[in-house]
N, C-alpha and C positions, 0 to 999 in steps of 0.2 A: 141265386139259382143259376145253374149252368144251362146254356142254350146252344143248340146247333141248328144252323139254317142251311138248307140245300139251295145253292144259287141257281139262277137261270140265265142262260145266254152269256156267260162269262168264262174266262179261263180258269178262275178258281171254282172249285166244286162245292166247298163247304166253308162256312164261317162259324167259328165257335167263340163264345164269350160268356162272361158272367154278367148278370143283371141283378142289381140290388135296388129295389124300388124303381127309380128311373135313371140310375147311374150305371154306365157300361164300363167294364174293366176286362183285362185278360183276353184281348181280341187276338185270334189266330185265324189267318186265311190258309186254306189248304189248296194248293195249286195257284196258278196265276204268276204274276211278276213278283217274285220273291222280295226283292229289295224295296220296291215301291209299296207293296202291301205291308211289309214290316214297318215302314215309315208311317203309313196311314194309321196303323194300329197304335203306334207309340204316340202319335200326335193327338188322337182322339180318346186315348185312355183316360177314364175319369169324367168324360163328358156325359151330359144327359142325353136321353133319347131325342129330346126336342132340338138340342144344339147340333147333334149329328145330322138330324134331318135338315136343319137349316142350311148347313154347309155342304152336305153331300147328296141329298136327294135330287135326282134329275140329271146328275152328271152322266155323260155318255162316253163311250170308248170307240173311237173310229166311227164306223157306220152302224154300230150296234145301238139300240135304243136304251141301253143300260150300261153299267160299268160295275166293277167290284165295289167301288165307293157307294154307288147308288144301291147296290144289293145290300151293303152294310146298313144303310139307312132303312131299307125295307125290313131287314132282319131285326134290327133293334125295336122297330115299331111292332112287328109281329110278336116278339118276345114280351114286350110291355103289355100288349093287348091280351096275350095269353095269361100272363101272371095277374092281370087285373080283371079278368072275366068274372062276371057275377055268378 
């Protein structure tokens, strides 16, 4: 399933990705630090929701209480919860 997540408090505005059960692939950040976000997307491609949360949830950017990486962790959890809602 393809999913798009509107970010909050980051330079990137949207994160899109595919979720198949709990595996995340084809991650694309729109906006933000292009090179860094392409690298993050490549590094975590094929990871599970849980592994992305383990490594990225809670990361901050400067004085902001979140980051693009943190937003990705939140996005994949939201997508997983939506696809597994009863």
